[in-house]
C-alpha positions in Angstrom: 5.4 -10.1 -15.2 6.6 -10.7 -11.6 3.3 -9.4 -10.1 0.8 -10.5 -12.7 -1.2 -13.7 -13.2 0.2 -14.9 -16.6 -2.5 -15.5 -19.2 -1.8 -19.2 -19.3 -1.5 -21.5 -16.3 -3.7 -22.3 -13.4 -4.6 -19.6 -10.9 -3.3 -21.8 -8.0 0.1 -22.3 -9.6 0.4 -18.7 -10.6 -0.5 -17.6 -7.0 2.2 -19.8 -5.5 4.7 -18.6 -8.1 4.0 -14.9 -7.4 4.0 -15.3 -3.7 7.3 -17.2 -3.8 8.8 -14.4 -5.9 7.6 -11.6 -3.7 8.8 -13.3 -0.5 12.2 -13.9 -2.2 12.4 -10.2 -3.2 11.5 -9.1 0.3 14.2 -11.3 1.9 16.7 -10.0 -0.6 16.1 -6.4 0.5 16.7 -7.2 4.2 20.5 -6.9 4.1 21.7 -3.8 6.0 20.4 -1.0 8.1 21.4 2.4 9.1 21.6 4.6 5.9 19.1 6.1 3.5 19.6 3.4 0.9 19.1 0.5 3.3 16.0 2.3 4.7 14.6 2.4 1.1 15.2 -1.3 0.8 13.3 -2.0 4.0 10.4 0.1 2.6 10.6 -2.1 -0.6 10.6 -5.3 1.5 7.4 -4.2 3.3 5.8 -3.4 0.0 6.6 -7.0 -1.2 5.0 -8.4 1.9 1.9 -6.2 1.4 1.6 -7.5 -2.1 1.6 -11.1 -0.7 -1.1 -10.1 1.8 -3.2 -8.6 -1.0 -3.0 -11.9 -2.9 -4.0 -13.7 0.3 -7.1 -11.6 0.6 -7.9 -12.0 -3.1 -8.0 -15.8 -2.8 -9.1 -16.1 0.8 -12.5 -17.7 0.0 -10.7 -20.4 -2.0 -7.7 -20.7 0.3 -9.8 -21.4 3.4 -8.4 -21.6 6.9 -4.8 -21.5 5.7 -5.3 -17.7 5.1 -5.6 -16.8 8.8 -2.3 -18.2 10.1 -0.3 -17.0 7.1 -1.8 -13.5 7.2 -1.1 -13.2 10.9 2.5 -14.2 10.5 3.1 -11.8 7.6 1.4 -9.0 9.5 3.8 -9.6 12.4 6.8 -9.4 10.0 5.6 -6.1 8.5 4.9 -4.6 12.0 8.5 -5.3 13.0 9.8 -3.4 9.9 7.3 -0.6 10.3 9.2 1.7 12.7 12.3 1.6 10.4 10.3 2.5 7.3 8.2 5.1 9.0 11.2 6.8 10.5 12.5 7.7 7.1 9.1 8.4 5.6 8.4 11.3 8.0 11.8 12.8 7.1 10.8 12.8 3.5 7.3 14.2 4.3 8.9 17.1 6.2 10.9 17.9 3.1 7.7 17.9 1.1 6.1 20.3 3.6 8.6 23.0 2.7 6.9 23.4 -0.6 3.5 24.1 0.9 4.5 27.4 2.6 6.4 30.6 1.7 6.7 31.8 5.3 10.4 32.1 6.3 9.8 31.2 10.0 7.9 28.1 9.0 10.8 27.1 6.7 13.3 27.5 9.5 11.1 25.5 11.8 10.7 22.7 9.3 14.5 22.6 8.7 15.1 22.3 12.4 12.5 19.5 12.6 13.9 17.6 9.6 17.4 17.6 11.3 15.8 16.2 14.5 13.9 13.6 12.6 17.0 12.4 10.9 18.6 11.8 14.3 15.4 10.1 15.4 15.5 7.7 12.4 19.2 6.9 13.1 18.3 6.0 16.7 15.5 3.7 15.4 17.9 2.0 13.0 20.4 1.4 15.8 17.8 -0.2 18.0 16.6 -2.4 15.2 20.1 -3.5 14.4 20.7 -4.3 18.1 17.5 -6.3 18.2 18.4 -8.1 15.0 15.1 -7.2 13.4 16.2 -7.9 9.8 17.5 -11.4 10.4 14.4 -12.3 12.4 12.1 -11.0 9.7 14.1 -12.7 7.0 13.8 -16.0 8.9 10.0 -15.6 9.2 9.7 -15.0 5.4 11.9 -18.0 4.6 9.7 -20.2 6.6 6.6 -18.9 4.7 8.3 -19.8 1.4 8.8 -23.4 2.6 5.1 -23.6 3.6 3.9 -22.5 0.1 3.5 -26.1 -1.1 0.8 -26.6 1.5 -1.4 -23.9 -0.2 -4.4 -25.4 -2.0 -7.3 -23.5 -3.6 -10.7 -25.1 -3.6 -11.8 -23.2 -6.8 -10.4 -22.7 -10.3 -10.2 -19.9 -12.8 -12.1 -16.7 -12.1 -14.1 -18.5 -9.3 -10.8 -18.5 -7.3 -10.5 -14.7 -7.3 -14.0 -13.3 -8.0 -15.4 -13.5 -4.5 -12.3 -12.1 -2.9 -12.2 -9.3 -5.4 -15.8 -8.3 -4.8 -15.1 -8.3 -1.0 -12.0 -6.0 -1.6 -14.1 -3.5 -3.6 -16.8 -3.5 -1.0 -14.3 -3.1 1.9 -12.5 -0.2 0.1 -15.8 1.6 -0.6 -17.1 1.2 3.0 -13.7 2.3 4.4 -13.9 5.4 2.2 -17.4 6.3 3.3 -16.5 5.8 6.9 -13.3 8.0 6.6 -15.2 10.8 4.8 -18.0 10.8 7.4 -15.7 10.5 10.4 -12.3 11.9 9.4 -9.7 10.6 11.8 -6.3 8.9 11.7 -7.7 5.5 12.2 -10.5 5.7 9.6 -8.1 7.0 7.0 -5.5 4.3 7.9 -8.1 1.6 7.3 -9.2 3.2 4.1 -5.6 3.2 2.9 -5.0 -0.5 3.8 -8.2 -1.6 2.0 -7.4 0.6 -1.0 -3.9 -0.7 -1.3 -5.2 -4.3 -1.3 -7.5 -3.5 -4.2 -4.9 -1.7 -6.2 -2.4 -4.6 -5.9 -5.2 -7.0 -6.8 -6.1 -5.1 -10.0 -2.4 -5.1 -11.0 -2.4 -8.8 -10.4 -5.3 -9.4 -12.7 -4.2 -7.1 -15.5 -2.6 -9.6 -17.8 -5.6 -12.0 -17.5 -7.8 -9.2 -18.7 -6.0 -8.3 -21.8 -4.3 -5.2 -20.3 -7.6 -3.5 -20.2 -7.4 -2.4 -16.5 -4.8 0.4 -16.9 -7.2 3.3 -16.2 -8.4 1.5 -13.0 -4.8 1.0 -11.9 -4.0 4.7 -12.5 -6.9 5.9 -10.5 -6.2 3.5 -7.6 -2.5 4.4 -7.6 -3.2 8.1 -7.5 -5.5 7.6 -4.5 -3.0 5.3 -2.8 -0.3 8.0 -3.2 -2.5 10.6 -1.6 -3.6 8.3 1.3 0.0 7.3 1.8 1.1 10.9 2.2 -1.8 11.5 4.5 -0.6 8.6 6.7 2.9 10.1 6.9 1.5 13.5 7.8 -0.5 11.8 10.6 2.6 10.1 11.9 4.5 13.3 11.8 1.8 15.2 13.7 1.8 12.5 16.4 5.6 12.7 16.7 5.5 16.5 17.0 2.9 16.4 19.8 4.3 13.6 21.8 8.1 13.7 21.4 8.9 17.5 21.6 11.8 17.2 19.1 11.9 21.0 18.6 11.1 24.0 20.9 7.4 24.8 21.4 7.3 27.9 19.1 8.7 25.9 16.2 6.5 23.0 17.0 3.4 25.2 16.8 4.6 26.6 13.5 5.2 23.2 12.0 1.7 22.0 13.2 0.0 24.9 11.4 1.7 24.0 8.2 1.0 20.3 8.8 -2.7 20.8 9.4 -3.2 22.9 6.3 -1.5 20.2 4.3 -3.7 17.6 6.0 -6.8 19.5 4.8 -5.5 19.6 1.3 -4.8 15.9 1.3 -8.3 15.1 2.6 -9.8 17.1 -0.1 -7.7 15.4 -2.7 -8.4 11.9 -1.3 -12.2 12.6 -1.4 -12.0 13.7 -5.1 -9.8 10.8 -6.1 -11.8 8.3 -4.1 -15.1 9.2 -5.8 -13.4 8.6 -9.1 -11.6 5.4 -8.2 -14.4 3.7 -6.2 -17.5 4.9 -8.1 -18.4 1.4 -9.4 -20.4 -0.9 -7.2 -18.7 -4.1 -6.2 -20.9 -6.6 -8.1 -20.8 -4.5 -11.3 -17.0 -4.1 -11.0 -16.5 -7.9 -10.7 -18.9 -8.6 -13.6 -16.8 -6.2 -15.7 -13.6 -8.0 -14.7 -15.2 -11.4 -15.4 -16.2 -10.3 -18.9 -12.5 -9.3 -19.6 -11.1 -12.5 -18.1 -9.4 -14.4 -20.9 -11.4 -12.5 -23.5 -9.0 -10.5 -25.7 -11.8 -9.1 -27.9 -13.7 -7.6 -24.9 -10.4 -6.2 -23.6 -9.6 -4.6 -26.9 -13.0 -3.0 -27.0 -12.5 -1.5 -23.6 -9.1 -0.1 -24.6 -10.6 1.4 -27.7 -13.4 3.0 -25.8 -11.0 4.5 -23.2 -8.8 5.7 -26.1 -11.7 7.5 -27.7 -12.7 9.0 -24.3 -9.2 10.4 -23.8 -9.1 11.8 -27.3 -12.4 13.5 -26.8 -11.3 15.0 -23.5 
């Protein structure tokens, strides 16, 4: 229940409780740097901060001007941690690429690239340790925890989250349409950010809706996984082109594998996106509002989904 609005209690108090918990978890992950396990913890810390920013966007209309300063400071904290997390992510994506091709030269090129990326990630870690990135970010997050008592919402109940939720659905749908019309690194990155906000927000509302949003969560999570992998592939392509980590023939071979994988991911994201974001914003919010604190309605939705799965 650490990232769910409990069925009982005011939305304002629950929001403060969850934000405090997520910030505490993020601070707890920022201990060491320089090995695979610690890089995983930094990725987890960034995820906790992203959850807080998703809550901020959910309650933005009710939170008022407080939103802008808090969101800006948390964005700065995540950007400071970004190079560390991304350095390890592209190593893992390179390992994934090996399963997308059977060509032996491509496998050799990818193996060479992976070794170079590991060294690159170690260099990023050393620079971050020298610059004391983790203590600085932890200090930023501790100050945000102390400011939580200043948060006030000017709406109650579903009115505190409904407008923000509708805006998140609208932004995610618009970002998807823009990315599919104009496929580029930037448009897909924006789509991923908007989609992640919505996914976290649906998770947040689950308990208030009688656990009837699981199918929504699953569709959004699958799409987030696909867009996250696409983001890592884009980062890897940029590194290959700009940093010359391996000789040119191997770089060309890696890029061919990478671009085939990109095309597969774009196709998968389009299919998943049309499923996850088919519902119009106003209709989506009305459905959530009907489920809000209505166990009978939630039970009916679960029964309907169960019958649908059985028939399929």
